[in-house]
C-alpha positions as a printed Julia matrix, in Angstrom:
150×3 Matrix{Float64}:
 88.75  172.9    -2.29
 85.82  173.37   -3.84
 84.94  172.77   -7.59
 82.66  174.3    -9.95
 81.78  173.04  -13.28
 79.83  174.86  -15.64
 77.45  172.61  -18.11
 76.66  174.77  -21.73
 73.63  173.58  -22.93
 73.44  173.93  -26.34
 70.08  171.85  -27.98
 69.03  169.92  -25.43
 67.59  170.44  -22.41
 67.77  170.66  -18.54
 64.91  168.22  -18.55
 67.02  165.52  -20.13
 70.66  166.24  -18.92
 69.68  167.04  -15.09
 68.78  163.6   -14.31
 71.8   161.8   -14.89
 73.72  164.6   -13.53
 71.76  163.69  -10.12
 71.86  159.92  -11.11
 75.72  160.57  -11.35
 76.22  161.98   -7.74
 73.74  159.46   -5.95
 75.59  156.81   -7.13
 78.92  158.85   -5.46
 77.37  158.36   -2.65
 76.6   162.62   -2.53
 73.66  164.5    -1.58
 72.32  166.94   -3.69
 70.77  170.92   -3.53
 69.18  171.81   -6.86
 68.58  175.48   -7.18
 66.39  177.79   -9.1
 64.81  180.72   -9.12
 61.12  180.08   -9.42
 58.64  177.89   -7.43
 57.25  176.44  -10.57
 60.76  175.33  -12.29
 61.01  173.86   -8.65
 57.65  171.49   -8.92
 58.63  171.15  -13.24
 61.74  169.42  -11.72
 60.23  167.69   -8.8
 57.43  165.94  -11.24
 59.53  165.48  -13.79
 62.4   163.17  -12.05
 59.18  161.33  -10.86
 58.01  160.62  -14.46
 62.26  160.85  -16.43
 61.97  157.31  -16.71
 59.62  153.95  -16.57
 63.25  152.57  -15.04
 65.09  155.1   -12.72
 63.92  156.31   -9.08
 65.67  159.32   -7.94
 64.76  160.34   -4.54
 63.73  163.45   -3.57
 61.84  166.49   -1.61
 61.24  170.07   -2.75
 62.6   171.38    0.39
 59.01  173.23    1.4
 58.11  168.97    2.5
 58.06  168.59    6.06
 61.23  165.35    5.9
 63.1   167.82    3.86
 66.67  167.33    6.23
 66.8   163.32    4.69
 66.11  163.75    1.25
 69.38  162.75   -0.54
 67.8   165.21   -3.37
 66.07  168.62   -2.19
 64.41  170.52   -4.63
 64.74  174.16   -3.6
 64.76  178.7    -4.39
 66.38  178.95   -1.27
 69.94  179.65   -0.69
 70.47  177.62    2.26
 71.62  173.76    2.15
 68.9   172.3     4.7
 69.79  168.06    3.97
 73.6   168.99    4.37
 73.72  168.67    0.44
 77.89  168.15   -0.12
 77.3   169.39   -4.25
 74.91  172.27   -5.19
 73.62  172.35   -8.2
 72.62  175.77  -10.24
 69.72  176.49  -13.08
 67.71  178.44  -14.88
 70.79  181.38  -13.45
 70.62  181.36   -9.45
 73.05  182.88   -8.13
 75.78  181.22   -6.58
 76.04  181.29   -3.04
 77.27  182.9    -0.67
 79.46  179.83    0.72
 79.92  177.73   -1.61
 82.9   176.55   -0.51
 81.6   175.04    2.11
 80.86  172.12   -0.83
 82.91  169.85   -2.66
 81.61  170.71   -5.71
 78.98  173.79   -7.09
 77.41  172.75  -10.71
 76.55  175.68  -12.95
 73.83  174.5   -15.53
 73.57  176.55  -18.03
 71.29  177.34  -21.32
 74.06  178.42  -23.89
 71.49  180.08  -26.63
 70.6   182.41  -23.99
 72.87  185.25  -23.8
 71.7   186.56  -20.26
 72.39  183.0   -18.82
 76.48  183.15  -20.76
 76.78  186.32  -19.31
 76.17  185.0   -15.51
 77.5   182.38  -16.49
 80.8   183.88  -17.03
 80.3   185.96  -14.14
 80.27  182.96  -12.06
 83.27  182.21  -14.05
 85.6   185.39  -13.15
 84.22  185.06   -8.91
 84.97  181.73   -8.52
 88.69  181.43  -10.37
 88.79  184.84   -8.0
 88.2   182.7    -5.27
 91.02  180.16   -6.07
 88.14  177.02   -6.66
 89.62  174.93   -9.57
 86.17  175.08  -12.22
 86.03  173.46  -15.18
 83.42  173.85  -18.64
 81.86  170.62  -20.48
 79.9   170.81  -23.69
 78.11  168.06  -25.41
 79.59  166.64  -28.42
 77.96  166.52  -31.44
 76.64  162.91  -30.35
 75.23  164.29  -26.97
 78.55  162.68  -24.31
 80.24  165.58  -22.6
 83.09  166.5   -23.34
 85.99  168.7   -21.05
 86.73  171.42  -22.83
 89.44  174.67  -22.63
């Protein structure tokens, strides 16, 4: 069954949150697609993932790369799954893919300070519940650690 995790960002940036989540995905042996809604955002994340830490490396590419199917992390603006990912991250209000049930996990990361993002996340929550997916909601505590909320 597909798990859908909702990560509510408040007072934190996607650039600070995404790399550790991707690292955990790779540690678990998962392949990942990160879908945004613009090529500019994808290009910015591509550059960021090469430089976010001096002592860490996240092997990745964009969907335009010739070796995209071989990449453990693929950054994309498209719905497809060229690297056979079992985890899909949705950022910047990217819509749920039509084939959600094909993923072990879908991670929806949304900006809690953005009314449009909150509305989109609530709609996605309702859709995922209706589809019978296991859904969980995560919010960072005052120390920045993720806590599961009810």
